[in-house]
PDB file of N, CA, C and O in Angstrom:
ATOM      1  N   UNK A   1     -50.144 -95.954 166.222  1.00  0.00           N
ATOM      2  CA  UNK A   1     -50.960 -96.084 167.099  1.00  0.00           C
ATOM      3  C   UNK A   1     -52.378 -95.776 167.555  1.00  0.00           C
ATOM      4  O   UNK A   1     -53.297 -96.420 168.062  1.00  0.00           O
ATOM      5  N   UNK A   2     -52.093 -94.038 167.011  1.00  0.00           N
ATOM      6  CA  UNK A   2     -53.489 -93.713 166.902  1.00  0.00           C
ATOM      7  C   UNK A   2     -54.592 -94.167 166.564  1.00  0.00           C
ATOM      8  O   UNK A   2     -55.637 -93.774 167.084  1.00  0.00           O
ATOM      9  N   UNK A   3     -54.541 -95.122 165.583  1.00  0.00           N
ATOM     10  CA  UNK A   3     -55.587 -95.546 165.032  1.00  0.00           C
ATOM     11  C   UNK A   3     -55.793 -96.866 166.023  1.00  0.00           C
ATOM     12  O   UNK A   3     -56.962 -97.239 165.924  1.00  0.00           O
ATOM     13  N   UNK A   4     -55.333 -97.365 166.580  1.00  0.00           N
ATOM     14  CA  UNK A   4     -55.917 -98.722 167.523  1.00  0.00           C
ATOM     15  C   UNK A   4     -56.621 -97.813 168.437  1.00  0.00           C
ATOM     16  O   UNK A   4     -57.842 -97.957 168.484  1.00  0.00           O
ATOM     17  N   UNK A   5     -56.095 -96.913 169.167  1.00  0.00           N
ATOM     18  CA  UNK A   5     -56.620 -96.103 169.978  1.00  0.00           C
ATOM     19  C   UNK A   5     -58.557 -95.780 170.085  1.00  0.00           C
ATOM     20  O   UNK A   5     -59.518 -95.685 170.848  1.00  0.00           O
ATOM     21  N   UNK A   6     -58.084 -95.725 168.604  1.00  0.00           N
ATOM     22  CA  UNK A   6     -60.137 -95.242 168.027  1.00  0.00           C
ATOM     23  C   UNK A   6     -60.369 -96.286 168.296  1.00  0.00           C
ATOM     24  O   UNK A   6     -61.111 -96.458 169.263  1.00  0.00           O
ATOM     25  N   UNK A   7     -59.765 -97.629 167.459  1.00  0.00           N
ATOM     26  CA  UNK A   7     -60.515 -98.990 167.335  1.00  0.00           C
ATOM     27  C   UNK A   7     -60.735 -99.029 168.715  1.00  0.00           C
ATOM     28  O   UNK A   7     -61.941 -99.045 168.961  1.00  0.00           O
ATOM     29  N   UNK A   8     -59.916 -99.052 169.854  1.00  0.00           N
ATOM     30  CA  UNK A   8     -60.255 -99.471 170.947  1.00  0.00           C
ATOM     31  C   UNK A   8     -61.531 -98.709 172.052  1.00  0.00           C
ATOM     32  O   UNK A   8     -62.352 -99.235 172.803  1.00  0.00           O
ATOM     33  N   UNK A   9     -61.239 -97.281 171.736  1.00  0.00           N
ATOM     34  CA  UNK A   9     -62.354 -96.315 171.809  1.00  0.00           C
ATOM     35  C   UNK A   9     -64.176 -96.770 171.270  1.00  0.00           C
ATOM     36  O   UNK A   9     -65.241 -96.761 171.888  1.00  0.00           O
ATOM     37  N   UNK A  10     -63.803 -97.127 169.851  1.00  0.00           N
ATOM     38  CA  UNK A  10     -65.172 -97.727 169.478  1.00  0.00           C
ATOM     39  C   UNK A  10     -65.648 -98.848 169.804  1.00  0.00           C
ATOM     40  O   UNK A  10     -66.824 -99.156 169.995  1.00  0.00           O
ATOM     41  N   UNK A  11     -64.495 -99.612 169.884  1.00  0.00           N
ATOM     42  CA  UNK A  11     -65.269-101.029 171.062  1.00  0.00           C
ATOM     43  C   UNK A  11     -66.003-100.662 172.237  1.00  0.00           C
ATOM     44  O   UNK A  11     -67.116-101.015 172.626  1.00  0.00           O
ATOM     45  N   UNK A  12     -65.039 -99.779 172.786  1.00  0.00           N
ATOM     46  CA  UNK A  12     -65.497 -99.874 174.543  1.00  0.00           C
ATOM     47  C   UNK A  12     -66.817 -99.042 173.817  1.00  0.00           C
ATOM     48  O   UNK A  12     -67.684 -99.905 173.677  1.00  0.00           O
ATOM     49  N   UNK A  13     -67.188 -98.105 173.445  1.00  0.00           N
ATOM     50  CA  UNK A  13     -68.769 -97.353 172.795  1.00  0.00           C
ATOM     51  C   UNK A  13     -69.913 -98.726 172.761  1.00  0.00           C
ATOM     52  O   UNK A  13     -70.814 -98.973 173.562  1.00  0.00           O
ATOM     53  N   UNK A  14     -69.404 -99.645 171.260  1.00  0.00           N
ATOM     54  CA  UNK A  14     -70.126-100.257 170.961  1.00  0.00           C
ATOM     55  C   UNK A  14     -70.377-101.353 172.300  1.00  0.00           C
ATOM     56  O   UNK A  14     -71.549-101.698 172.447  1.00  0.00           O
ATOM     57  N   UNK A  15     -69.554-101.814 173.097  1.00  0.00           N
ATOM     58  CA  UNK A  15     -69.845-103.133 173.993  1.00  0.00           C
ATOM     59  C   UNK A  15     -70.620-102.602 174.957  1.00  0.00           C
ATOM     60  O   UNK A  15     -71.593-103.261 175.322  1.00  0.00           O
ATOM     61  N   UNK A  16     -70.302-101.068 175.677  1.00  0.00           N
ATOM     62  CA  UNK A  16     -71.356-100.558 176.273  1.00  0.00           C
ATOM     63  C   UNK A  16     -72.575-100.464 175.993  1.00  0.00           C
ATOM     64  O   UNK A  16     -73.259-100.641 177.001  1.00  0.00           O
ATOM     65  N   UNK A  17     -73.232-100.242 174.980  1.00  0.00           N
ATOM     66  CA  UNK A  17     -74.319-100.678 173.693  1.00  0.00           C
ATOM     67  C   UNK A  17     -75.247-102.140 173.699  1.00  0.00           C
ATOM     68  O   UNK A  17     -76.421-102.508 173.667  1.00  0.00           O
ATOM     69  N   UNK A  18     -73.589-102.798 173.776  1.00  0.00           N
ATOM     70  CA  UNK A  18     -74.332-104.527 174.307  1.00  0.00           C
ATOM     71  C   UNK A  18     -73.459-105.164 175.131  1.00  0.00           C
ATOM     72  O   UNK A  18     -72.505-105.871 174.807  1.00  0.00           O
ATOM     73  N   UNK A  19     -73.917-104.816 176.428  1.00  0.00           N
ATOM     74  CA  UNK A  19     -73.131-105.358 177.591  1.00  0.00           C
ATOM     75  C   UNK A  19     -73.662-106.007 178.062  1.00  0.00           C
ATOM     76  O   UNK A  19     -73.464-105.923 179.274  1.00  0.00           O
ATOM     77  N   UNK A  20     -74.650-107.069 177.679  1.00  0.00           N
ATOM     78  CA  UNK A  20     -75.033-108.554 178.071  1.00  0.00           C
ATOM     79  C   UNK A  20     -74.631-109.243 176.900  1.00  0.00           C
ATOM     80  O   UNK A  20     -75.085-110.387 176.879  1.00  0.00           O
ATOM     81  N   UNK A  21     -74.033-108.985 176.053  1.00  0.00           N
ATOM     82  CA  UNK A  21     -73.207-109.496 174.618  1.00  0.00           C
ATOM     83  C   UNK A  21     -71.507-109.785 175.201  1.00  0.00           C
ATOM     84  O   UNK A  21     -70.898-109.038 174.436  1.00  0.00           O
ATOM     85  N   UNK A  22     -70.840-110.190 175.763  1.00  0.00           N
ATOM     86  CA  UNK A  22     -69.902-110.200 176.430  1.00  0.00           C
ATOM     87  C   UNK A  22     -69.015-110.636 174.819  1.00  0.00           C
ATOM     88  O   UNK A  22     -68.096-110.103 174.197  1.00  0.00           O
ATOM     89  N   UNK A  23     -69.660-111.575 174.656  1.00  0.00           N
ATOM     90  CA  UNK A  23     -69.113-112.477 173.467  1.00  0.00           C
ATOM     91  C   UNK A  23     -68.643-111.708 172.282  1.00  0.00           C
ATOM     92  O   UNK A  23     -67.618-111.931 171.639  1.00  0.00           O
ATOM     93  N   UNK A  24     -69.713-110.573 172.030  1.00  0.00           N
ATOM     94  CA  UNK A  24     -68.977-109.751 170.550  1.00  0.00           C
ATOM     95  C   UNK A  24     -68.240-108.967 171.469  1.00  0.00           C
ATOM     96  O   UNK A  24     -67.293-108.746 170.715  1.00  0.00           O
ATOM     97  N   UNK A  25     -67.921-108.342 172.570  1.00  0.00           N
ATOM     98  CA  UNK A  25     -66.871-107.212 173.139  1.00  0.00           C
ATOM     99  C   UNK A  25     -65.123-108.511 173.061  1.00  0.00           C
ATOM    100  O   UNK A  25     -63.990-108.248 172.658  1.00  0.00           O
ATOM    101  N   UNK A  26     -65.536-109.451 173.478  1.00  0.00           N
ATOM    102  CA  UNK A  26     -64.178-110.929 173.393  1.00  0.00           C
ATOM    103  C   UNK A  26     -64.280-110.816 171.982  1.00  0.00           C
ATOM    104  O   UNK A  26     -63.119-110.638 171.613  1.00  0.00           O
ATOM    105  N   UNK A  27     -65.012-110.819 170.999  1.00  0.00           N
ATOM    106  CA  UNK A  27     -64.685-111.116 169.870  1.00  0.00           C
ATOM    107  C   UNK A  27     -63.949-110.165 169.506  1.00  0.00           C
ATOM    108  O   UNK A  27     -62.741-110.295 169.308  1.00  0.00           O
ATOM    109  N   UNK A  28     -64.767-108.793 169.339  1.00  0.00           N
ATOM    110  CA  UNK A  28     -63.986-107.777 168.858  1.00  0.00           C
ATOM    111  C   UNK A  28     -62.497-107.032 169.337  1.00  0.00           C
ATOM    112  O   UNK A  28     -61.808-106.205 168.740  1.00  0.00           O
ATOM    113  N   UNK A  29     -62.384-107.437 170.161  1.00  0.00           N
ATOM    114  CA  UNK A  29     -60.617-107.400 171.160  1.00  0.00           C
ATOM    115  C   UNK A  29     -59.818-108.526 170.440  1.00  0.00           C
ATOM    116  O   UNK A  29     -58.614-108.284 170.364  1.00  0.00           O
ATOM    117  N   UNK A  30     -60.228-109.705 169.895  1.00  0.00           N
ATOM    118  CA  UNK A  30     -59.739-110.697 169.096  1.00  0.00           C
ATOM    119  C   UNK A  30     -59.359-110.109 167.878  1.00  0.00           C
ATOM    120  O   UNK A  30     -58.211-110.017 167.443  1.00  0.00           O
ATOM    121  N   UNK A  31     -60.763-109.582 167.176  1.00  0.00           N
ATOM    122  CA  UNK A  31     -59.821-108.769 166.024  1.00  0.00           C
ATOM    123  C   UNK A  31     -58.937-107.837 165.921  1.00  0.00           C
ATOM    124  O   UNK A  31     -58.205-107.584 164.964  1.00  0.00           O
ATOM    125  N   UNK A  32     -59.014-107.359 166.870  1.00  0.00           N
ATOM    126  CA  UNK A  32     -58.175-105.547 167.166  1.00  0.00           C
ATOM    127  C   UNK A  32     -56.856-106.173 167.295  1.00  0.00           C
ATOM    128  O   UNK A  32     -55.857-105.760 166.707  1.00  0.00           O
ATOM    129  N   UNK A  33     -56.892-107.457 168.296  1.00  0.00           N
ATOM    130  CA  UNK A  33     -55.502-108.004 168.486  1.00  0.00           C
ATOM    131  C   UNK A  33     -54.819-108.846 166.894  1.00  0.00           C
ATOM    132  O   UNK A  33     -53.654-108.977 166.519  1.00  0.00           O
ATOM    133  N   UNK A  34     -55.962-109.234 166.336  1.00  0.00           N
ATOM    134  CA  UNK A  34     -55.310-109.858 165.288  1.00  0.00           C
ATOM    135  C   UNK A  34     -54.464-108.644 164.241  1.00  0.00           C
ATOM    136  O   UNK A  34     -53.314-108.628 163.804  1.00  0.00           O
ATOM    137  N   UNK A  35     -55.783-107.550 164.069  1.00  0.00           N
ATOM    138  CA  UNK A  35     -54.820-106.323 163.551  1.00  0.00           C
ATOM    139  C   UNK A  35     -53.204-105.780 164.099  1.00  0.00           C
ATOM    140  O   UNK A  35     -52.139-105.537 163.532  1.00  0.00           O
ATOM    141  N   UNK A  36     -53.572-105.757 165.146  1.00  0.00           N
ATOM    142  CA  UNK A  36     -52.316-105.371 165.798  1.00  0.00           C
ATOM    143  C   UNK A  36     -51.338-106.072 165.192  1.00  0.00           C
ATOM    144  O   UNK A  36     -50.526-105.597 164.399  1.00  0.00           O
ATOM    145  N   UNK A  37     -51.411-107.386 165.611  1.00  0.00           N
ATOM    146  CA  UNK A  37     -50.574-108.893 165.251  1.00  0.00           C
ATOM    147  C   UNK A  37     -49.865-108.212 163.757  1.00  0.00           C
ATOM    148  O   UNK A  37     -48.782-107.635 163.664  1.00  0.00           O
ATOM    149  N   UNK A  38     -51.099-108.562 162.407  1.00  0.00           N
ATOM    150  CA  UNK A  38     -50.551-108.056 161.192  1.00  0.00           C
ATOM    151  C   UNK A  38     -49.509-106.934 161.181  1.00  0.00           C
ATOM    152  O   UNK A  38     -48.403-106.986 160.643  1.00  0.00           O
ATOM    153  N   UNK A  39     -50.091-105.815 161.927  1.00  0.00           N
ATOM    154  CA  UNK A  39     -49.531-104.549 161.772  1.00  0.00           C
ATOM    155  C   UNK A  39     -47.853-104.283 161.848  1.00  0.00           C
ATOM    156  O   UNK A  39     -47.038-103.563 161.270  1.00  0.00           O
ATOM    157  N   UNK A  40     -47.843-105.349 162.961  1.00  0.00           N
ATOM    158  CA  UNK A  40     -46.004-105.153 163.372  1.00  0.00           C
ATOM    159  C   UNK A  40     -45.563-106.336 163.069  1.00  0.00           C
ATOM    160  O   UNK A  40     -44.504-106.768 163.523  1.00  0.00           O
ATOM    161  N   UNK A  41     -46.458-107.114 162.123  1.00  0.00           N
ATOM    162  CA  UNK A  41     -45.694-108.209 161.429  1.00  0.00           C
ATOM    163  C   UNK A  41     -45.367-107.269 159.916  1.00  0.00           C
ATOM    164  O   UNK A  41     -44.391-107.708 159.308  1.00  0.00           O
ATOM    165  N   UNK A  42     -45.771-106.558 159.530  1.00  0.00           N
ATOM    166  CA  UNK A  42     -45.795-105.825 158.203  1.00  0.00           C
ATOM    167  C   UNK A  42     -44.644-104.572 158.490  1.00  0.00           C
ATOM    168  O   UNK A  42     -43.838-103.983 157.770  1.00  0.00           O
ATOM    169  N   UNK A  43     -44.920-104.515 159.561  1.00  0.00           N
ATOM    170  CA  UNK A  43     -44.254-102.980 160.103  1.00  0.00           C
ATOM    171  C   UNK A  43     -42.495-104.038 160.057  1.00  0.00           C
ATOM    172  O   UNK A  43     -41.591-103.534 159.392  1.00  0.00           O
ATOM    173  N   UNK A  44     -42.292-105.027 160.582  1.00  0.00           N
ATOM    174  CA  UNK A  44     -40.826-106.120 160.056  1.00  0.00           C
ATOM    175  C   UNK A  44     -40.259-106.610 158.977  1.00  0.00           C
ATOM    176  O   UNK A  44     -39.140-107.053 158.720  1.00  0.00           O
ATOM    177  N   UNK A  45     -41.271-106.444 158.369  1.00  0.00           N
ATOM    178  CA  UNK A  45     -40.991-107.379 156.965  1.00  0.00           C
ATOM    179  C   UNK A  45     -40.567-105.783 155.825  1.00  0.00           C
ATOM    180  O   UNK A  45     -40.173-105.839 154.660  1.00  0.00           O
ATOM    181  N   UNK A  46     -40.748-104.858 156.425  1.00  0.00           N
ATOM    182  CA  UNK A  46     -40.465-103.702 155.566  1.00  0.00           C
ATOM    183  C   UNK A  46     -38.612-103.435 155.974  1.00  0.00           C
ATOM    184  O   UNK A  46     -37.986-102.524 155.432  1.00  0.00           O
TER     185      UNK A  46
END
């Protein structure tokens, strides 16, 4: 979960620099969500 927290913090920093581009923020959060789902799926398969 620490990795996820770091990624979220990075996304927030990036998003602050591109406040006009909300699509970028949404896309990055979408990527994080997919990565989290994949990580959960892999953990369930173990």
